[in-house]
KOLMARVO-412593 format. One record per residue (C-alpha): residue number from 1; residue in one letter; y, x negated, z. Coordinates in Angstrom, 1 decimal. Last residue first. Layout:
SITE|NUM|A|Y|X|Z
...
//
This chain:
SITE|338|X|-6.6|-26.9|-29.9
SITE|337|X|-5.9|-23.5|-29.3
SITE|336|X|-9.1|-22.2|-30.3
SITE|335|X|-10.9|-24.8|-27.8
SITE|334|X|-8.6|-23.6|-24.9
SITE|333|X|-9.5|-20.0|-25.6
SITE|332|X|-13.2|-20.9|-25.6
SITE|331|X|-13.0|-22.7|-22.3
SITE|330|X|-11.2|-20.1|-20.9
SITE|329|X|-13.8|-17.3|-21.9
SITE|328|X|-16.5|-19.7|-20.6
SITE|327|X|-14.6|-20.2|-17.3
SITE|326|X|-14.4|-16.4|-16.9
SITE|325|X|-18.1|-15.8|-17.6
SITE|324|X|-18.9|-18.2|-15.0
SITE|323|X|-16.5|-16.7|-12.6
SITE|322|X|-18.1|-13.3|-13.2
SITE|321|X|-21.5|-14.6|-12.7
SITE|320|X|-20.4|-16.1|-9.5
SITE|319|X|-18.9|-12.9|-8.4
SITE|318|X|-22.1|-11.1|-8.9
SITE|317|X|-23.9|-13.8|-7.0
SITE|316|X|-21.6|-13.3|-4.2
SITE|315|X|-21.8|-9.4|-4.4
SITE|314|X|-25.5|-9.9|-4.0
SITE|313|X|-25.2|-12.2|-1.0
SITE|312|X|-23.0|-9.3|0.3
SITE|311|X|-25.8|-7.0|-0.4
SITE|310|X|-28.3|-8.9|1.7
SITE|309|X|-25.9|-9.6|4.5
SITE|308|X|-25.7|-5.7|4.9
SITE|307|X|-22.6|-3.8|3.5
SITE|306|X|-20.5|-1.8|5.8
SITE|305|X|-20.9|1.9|5.9
SITE|304|X|-19.5|5.0|4.0
SITE|303|X|-17.0|7.7|4.9
SITE|302|X|-16.9|10.3|2.3
SITE|301|X|-15.1|9.8|-1.0
SITE|300|X|-17.6|8.2|-3.2
SITE|299|X|-19.9|11.2|-3.9
SITE|298|X|-16.7|12.6|-5.3
SITE|297|X|-16.9|10.6|-8.6
SITE|296|X|-16.2|6.9|-9.5
SITE|295|X|-17.0|6.1|-12.9
SITE|294|X|-14.1|5.0|-14.4
SITE|293|X|-13.4|2.7|-11.3
SITE|292|X|-16.6|0.8|-12.4
SITE|291|X|-19.4|1.0|-10.1
SITE|290|X|-21.1|-1.1|-7.2
SITE|289|X|-23.5|1.1|-4.8
SITE|288|X|-24.7|0.1|-1.5
SITE|287|X|-22.6|2.4|0.3
SITE|286|X|-19.3|1.6|-1.4
SITE|285|X|-18.6|-1.3|-3.8
SITE|284|X|-15.8|-0.8|-6.2
SITE|283|X|-15.2|-2.6|-9.4
SITE|282|X|-11.8|-2.6|-11.8
SITE|281|X|-12.2|-1.4|-15.5
SITE|280|X|-10.5|1.9|-14.8
SITE|279|X|-7.5|0.5|-13.3
SITE|278|X|-6.0|1.6|-10.0
SITE|277|X|-8.1|-0.2|-7.5
SITE|276|X|-8.9|1.9|-4.7
SITE|275|X|-6.6|3.7|-2.4
SITE|274|X|-7.2|7.5|-3.5
SITE|273|X|-10.5|7.5|-5.5
SITE|272|X|-11.7|4.5|-3.4
SITE|271|X|-11.6|6.8|-0.2
SITE|270|X|-11.7|4.6|2.8
SITE|269|X|-14.8|4.2|5.3
SITE|268|X|-16.4|0.9|4.0
SITE|267|X|-14.9|0.2|0.8
SITE|266|X|-15.2|-3.3|-0.8
SITE|265|X|-13.0|-3.8|-3.6
SITE|264|X|-14.3|-5.7|-6.8
SITE|263|X|-11.5|-7.5|-9.1
SITE|262|X|-12.1|-9.4|-12.4
SITE|261|X|-11.7|-6.8|-14.6
SITE|260|X|-8.1|-5.8|-13.2
SITE|259|X|-7.0|-9.2|-12.6
SITE|258|X|-3.1|-9.0|-11.7
SITE|257|X|-2.7|-5.5|-10.6
SITE|256|X|-6.4|-5.3|-9.0
SITE|255|X|-5.3|-8.7|-7.3
SITE|254|X|-2.1|-7.3|-5.6
SITE|253|X|-4.0|-4.1|-4.7
SITE|252|X|-6.7|-6.3|-3.0
SITE|251|X|-3.9|-8.1|-1.3
SITE|250|X|-2.8|-4.8|0.2
SITE|249|X|-6.1|-4.1|1.7
SITE|248|X|-9.5|-2.4|1.0
SITE|247|X|-11.6|-5.4|1.6
SITE|246|X|-11.4|-7.9|-1.3
SITE|245|X|-13.5|-9.5|-3.9
SITE|244|X|-11.5|-11.5|-6.6
SITE|243|X|-12.9|-13.4|-9.6
SITE|242|X|-11.9|-16.3|-12.0
SITE|241|X|-8.8|-17.0|-9.6
SITE|240|X|-5.7|-18.3|-11.2
SITE|239|X|-3.6|-15.1|-10.6
SITE|238|X|-5.0|-14.6|-7.0
SITE|237|X|-4.1|-18.1|-5.9
SITE|236|X|-0.6|-17.6|-7.5
SITE|235|X|0.0|-14.2|-5.8
SITE|234|X|-0.9|-15.7|-2.4
SITE|233|X|1.6|-18.5|-3.0
SITE|232|X|4.1|-15.9|-3.8
SITE|231|X|3.3|-13.9|-0.4
SITE|230|X|3.2|-16.9|1.9
SITE|229|X|0.1|-18.9|2.4
SITE|228|X|-1.7|-20.5|5.2
SITE|227|X|-2.9|-17.8|7.3
SITE|226|X|-6.4|-18.0|5.5
SITE|225|X|-6.5|-20.9|3.1
SITE|224|X|-10.2|-21.6|4.3
SITE|223|X|-12.1|-23.5|1.5
SITE|222|X|-15.8|-22.3|1.2
SITE|221|X|-18.5|-24.4|-0.7
SITE|220|X|-19.8|-26.1|2.5
SITE|219|X|-20.7|-22.9|4.1
SITE|218|X|-18.7|-21.5|7.1
SITE|217|X|-19.3|-22.6|10.7
SITE|216|X|-16.3|-20.7|12.2
SITE|215|X|-15.0|-17.3|10.9
SITE|214|X|-11.3|-17.1|9.9
SITE|213|X|-9.3|-14.8|12.3
SITE|212|X|-6.9|-12.8|10.1
SITE|211|X|-4.2|-12.7|7.5
SITE|210|X|-5.4|-13.4|4.1
SITE|209|X|-7.2|-15.7|1.9
SITE|208|X|-10.7|-17.5|2.0
SITE|207|X|-11.1|-19.7|-1.3
SITE|206|X|-14.9|-19.7|-2.4
SITE|205|X|-15.7|-22.6|-4.7
SITE|204|X|-18.6|-22.0|-6.9
SITE|203|X|-22.1|-23.7|-5.8
SITE|202|X|-22.8|-21.0|-4.3
SITE|201|X|-21.7|-17.4|-4.6
SITE|200|X|-24.5|-16.0|-2.8
SITE|199|X|-24.2|-18.5|0.1
SITE|198|X|-20.3|-17.5|0.3
SITE|197|X|-21.2|-13.9|0.4
SITE|196|X|-23.5|-14.4|3.2
SITE|195|X|-21.0|-16.4|5.2
SITE|194|X|-18.4|-13.8|4.8
SITE|193|X|-20.7|-11.0|5.9
SITE|192|X|-21.6|-13.0|8.9
SITE|191|X|-18.0|-13.5|9.9
SITE|190|X|-17.5|-9.6|9.5
SITE|189|X|-15.5|-7.8|6.8
SITE|188|X|-12.5|-5.9|7.6
SITE|187|X|-12.0|-2.1|7.2
SITE|186|X|-13.3|-1.2|10.6
SITE|185|X|-9.8|-0.4|12.1
SITE|184|X|-7.1|-0.5|9.4
SITE|183|X|-5.1|-3.9|9.0
SITE|182|X|-7.6|-5.5|6.7
SITE|181|X|-9.1|-9.0|6.3
SITE|180|X|-12.1|-10.0|4.3
SITE|179|X|-10.2|-11.6|1.1
SITE|178|X|-12.6|-13.7|-0.9
SITE|177|X|-11.3|-15.7|-4.1
SITE|176|X|-13.6|-17.3|-6.4
SITE|175|X|-12.9|-20.5|-7.9
SITE|174|X|-13.6|-21.2|-11.6
SITE|173|X|-11.1|-23.4|-12.9
SITE|172|X|-9.7|-26.3|-11.0
SITE|171|X|-6.6|-25.2|-9.0
SITE|170|X|-6.3|-27.7|-6.2
SITE|169|X|-4.0|-26.5|-3.4
SITE|168|X|-2.4|-29.2|-1.5
SITE|167|X|1.1|-27.6|-1.7
SITE|166|X|0.7|-23.9|-2.0
SITE|165|X|0.6|-22.6|-5.5
SITE|164|X|3.6|-20.8|-7.0
SITE|163|X|4.1|-17.1|-7.8
SITE|162|X|4.3|-15.6|-11.2
SITE|161|X|6.3|-12.5|-10.0
SITE|160|X|4.5|-9.2|-10.4
SITE|159|X|5.3|-6.6|-13.2
SITE|158|X|2.6|-4.0|-12.5
SITE|157|X|2.7|-1.4|-15.2
SITE|156|X|0.8|1.8|-15.4
SITE|155|X|-1.1|2.6|-18.7
SITE|154|X|0.0|5.2|-21.1
SITE|153|X|3.2|5.5|-19.1
SITE|152|X|4.4|9.2|-18.2
SITE|151|X|7.4|10.1|-20.0
SITE|150|X|10.4|10.9|-17.7
SITE|149|X|11.7|14.5|-17.3
SITE|148|X|12.6|13.7|-13.5
SITE|147|X|9.9|16.0|-12.2
SITE|146|X|7.4|14.5|-14.8
SITE|145|X|8.3|11.0|-13.4
SITE|144|X|7.8|11.8|-9.7
SITE|143|X|4.0|12.4|-10.3
SITE|142|X|4.0|8.4|-10.8
SITE|141|X|3.8|8.1|-7.1
SITE|140|X|0.8|10.2|-6.9
SITE|139|X|-0.6|8.6|-9.8
SITE|138|X|-0.2|5.3|-8.1
SITE|137|X|-1.7|6.7|-4.8
SITE|136|X|-5.0|7.7|-6.4
SITE|135|X|-5.1|11.7|-6.6
SITE|134|X|-6.7|13.9|-4.1
SITE|133|X|-3.5|15.3|-2.8
SITE|132|X|-2.4|16.2|-6.2
SITE|131|X|1.4|15.8|-6.3
SITE|130|X|4.4|18.2|-7.2
SITE|129|X|7.7|16.7|-7.2
SITE|128|X|10.2|17.9|-4.6
SITE|127|X|13.8|18.4|-4.6
SITE|126|X|16.6|18.5|-2.2
SITE|125|X|14.7|16.5|0.2
SITE|124|X|15.6|16.7|3.8
SITE|123|X|13.3|19.6|5.0
SITE|122|X|10.5|17.5|3.0
SITE|121|X|10.7|14.8|5.5
SITE|120|X|9.3|17.1|8.4
SITE|119|X|7.0|14.4|9.6
SITE|118|X|5.1|14.2|6.1
SITE|117|X|5.7|14.1|2.4
SITE|116|X|3.0|15.9|0.4
SITE|115|X|5.6|17.5|-1.8
SITE|114|X|7.0|14.2|-3.1
SITE|113|X|10.6|13.4|-2.7
SITE|112|X|13.8|13.7|-4.7
SITE|111|X|17.3|13.6|-3.1
SITE|110|X|19.9|14.3|-5.9
SITE|109|X|23.7|13.8|-5.4
SITE|108|X|23.1|10.7|-3.4
SITE|107|X|25.0|10.4|-0.1
SITE|106|X|22.9|7.5|0.9
SITE|105|X|22.5|9.5|4.3
SITE|104|X|19.9|11.8|2.4
SITE|103|X|17.7|9.0|1.2
SITE|102|X|17.7|7.0|4.5
SITE|101|X|16.9|10.0|6.4
SITE|100|X|14.0|10.9|4.0
SITE|99|X|12.7|7.3|4.6
SITE|98|X|12.9|7.9|8.5
SITE|97|X|11.1|11.4|8.3
SITE|96|X|8.4|10.1|6.0
SITE|95|X|7.5|10.6|2.4
SITE|94|X|7.5|6.7|1.3
SITE|93|X|8.3|7.5|-2.1
SITE|92|X|12.0|8.8|-1.3
SITE|91|X|13.9|9.0|-4.8
SITE|90|X|17.6|8.8|-4.5
SITE|89|X|19.8|9.7|-7.4
SITE|88|X|23.5|9.7|-8.2
SITE|87|X|23.8|6.7|-5.9
SITE|86|X|26.8|6.3|-3.5
SITE|85|X|27.0|2.7|-2.7
SITE|84|X|28.9|3.0|0.6
SITE|83|X|26.2|5.1|2.0
SITE|82|X|24.0|2.3|2.7
SITE|81|X|26.7|0.4|4.7
SITE|80|X|27.1|3.4|6.7
SITE|79|X|23.3|3.5|7.4
SITE|78|X|23.4|0.0|8.7
SITE|77|X|26.1|0.8|11.2
SITE|76|X|24.1|3.7|12.3
SITE|75|X|21.0|1.3|12.6
SITE|74|X|22.9|-1.1|14.9
SITE|73|X|23.9|1.7|17.2
SITE|72|X|20.2|3.2|17.3
SITE|71|X|19.0|-0.4|18.2
SITE|70|X|21.5|-0.8|21.2
SITE|69|X|18.7|-1.4|23.7
SITE|68|X|15.3|-2.2|21.8
SITE|67|X|14.4|-2.2|18.0
SITE|66|X|16.6|-1.7|15.3
SITE|65|X|16.9|-5.4|14.4
SITE|64|X|13.1|-5.2|13.7
SITE|63|X|13.4|-2.6|10.9
SITE|62|X|15.8|-5.0|8.8
SITE|61|X|15.7|-2.5|5.6
SITE|60|X|16.8|-4.8|2.9
SITE|59|X|18.8|-3.2|0.0
SITE|58|X|17.4|-5.0|-3.2
SITE|57|X|19.3|-5.4|-6.5
SITE|56|X|19.0|-4.4|-10.1
SITE|55|X|15.3|-3.7|-10.1
SITE|54|X|14.0|-2.7|-13.4
SITE|53|X|13.7|-6.4|-14.7
SITE|52|X|11.9|-7.4|-11.5
SITE|51|X|13.2|-10.6|-10.3
SITE|50|X|13.3|-9.5|-6.8
SITE|49|X|10.5|-7.1|-6.5
SITE|48|X|7.7|-8.7|-4.9
SITE|47|X|9.9|-11.3|-3.2
SITE|46|X|11.4|-8.5|-1.2
SITE|45|X|8.2|-7.6|0.6
SITE|44|X|9.0|-9.5|4.1
SITE|43|X|12.5|-8.0|3.9
SITE|42|X|11.5|-4.4|4.3
SITE|41|X|12.7|-2.5|1.2
SITE|40|X|15.3|-0.1|-0.1
SITE|39|X|15.2|-0.9|-4.0
SITE|38|X|18.1|-0.6|-6.1
SITE|37|X|18.1|0.8|-9.6
SITE|36|X|21.2|0.4|-11.8
SITE|35|X|20.9|2.6|-14.7
SITE|34|X|21.2|1.1|-18.3
SITE|33|X|17.4|1.0|-19.3
SITE|32|X|17.2|4.7|-18.4
SITE|31|X|13.6|5.6|-20.0
SITE|30|X|12.0|2.2|-19.8
SITE|29|X|13.7|1.3|-16.4
SITE|28|X|12.5|4.5|-14.9
SITE|27|X|8.9|3.8|-16.4
SITE|26|X|9.0|0.2|-15.0
SITE|25|X|10.2|1.6|-11.5
SITE|24|X|7.5|4.0|-11.1
SITE|23|X|5.0|1.4|-12.3
SITE|22|X|6.0|-0.6|-9.4
SITE|21|X|5.3|2.1|-6.8
SITE|20|X|1.7|1.1|-6.1
SITE|19|X|2.4|-2.3|-5.4
SITE|18|X|5.1|-1.5|-2.9
SITE|17|X|2.6|0.8|-1.2
SITE|16|X|-0.1|-2.0|-1.0
SITE|15|X|2.2|-4.3|0.9
SITE|14|X|3.7|-1.6|3.2
SITE|13|X|6.6|-0.7|3.0
SITE|12|X|10.2|0.0|2.5
SITE|11|X|9.9|2.3|-0.4
SITE|10|X|13.2|4.1|-1.0
SITE|9|X|14.4|3.8|-4.5
SITE|8|X|18.1|4.3|-5.0
SITE|7|X|19.5|5.1|-8.6
SITE|6|X|22.7|4.5|-9.8
SITE|5|X|23.9|5.7|-13.4
SITE|4|X|21.8|8.8|-13.6
SITE|3|X|21.6|10.7|-16.9
SITE|2|X|23.6|13.6|-17.0
SITE|1|X|22.4|16.9|-15.5
//
């Protein structure tokens, strides 16, 4: 088959999943630079991919418009709009019935999905890329490259926008970011653990980010920016940080894409080999152990426990050491440039 001229990538959500799909787009763009790739995505995540050199345009999936009475009629009208473009190739990385329907209704000549797709989605895929169910999400998505005859990148690429700091944020060097929130039940860090981390990280400035209920009575070195940033502002804060500690969450994947060696993910029950940081130099805490991703083994897969307050203080001290090292490196670089 000739090289595709129009490619539809179906990955509407969520934050972490969109981040995980970025290396696929980079590899496709490198292999087929003339192809027009449009990304079907939820509007809330559009700022992550608009401006990406591999993304020609976004197709916004306005899920909220399809709720309630008349939602199906509105969705049918939207599907007709999707079909007007007529892509040569549709790639369904979401792997659910709805995303498979989008891919099929697009009218694409080839519809490629993953072998572990759910909800009967595989019945709508014309082709399936074989994936390893135990592999990291990034490598699961990258498996579609082999199926398409595209070389696998030596290292996944995550082209993210630079972002812009929120008004009133003082970006003096050396601050540590803590993201304690997560959508999954039992994945967030408690108020006591947040306080313990901040005490261990003192006197460094700890920036609290994310969406959730911020604890009260935090130590004086904490600056609460939770619920106060949009996605591009969060990216800028993470990009400028000296160290990031995060629950297993979408912002953790943003941080590990931006700052691989200075990101530590705290995993309670989730499997860090599948949904932890992608790069081997990042760090993972689970069940009282801190290791580089490169040293993870199957003993980290089973469900774990929450850190103790003492362990969170230790993580705060670790982050402080990382921040000090980062400040030193930035100072040496600045001195070398002058």
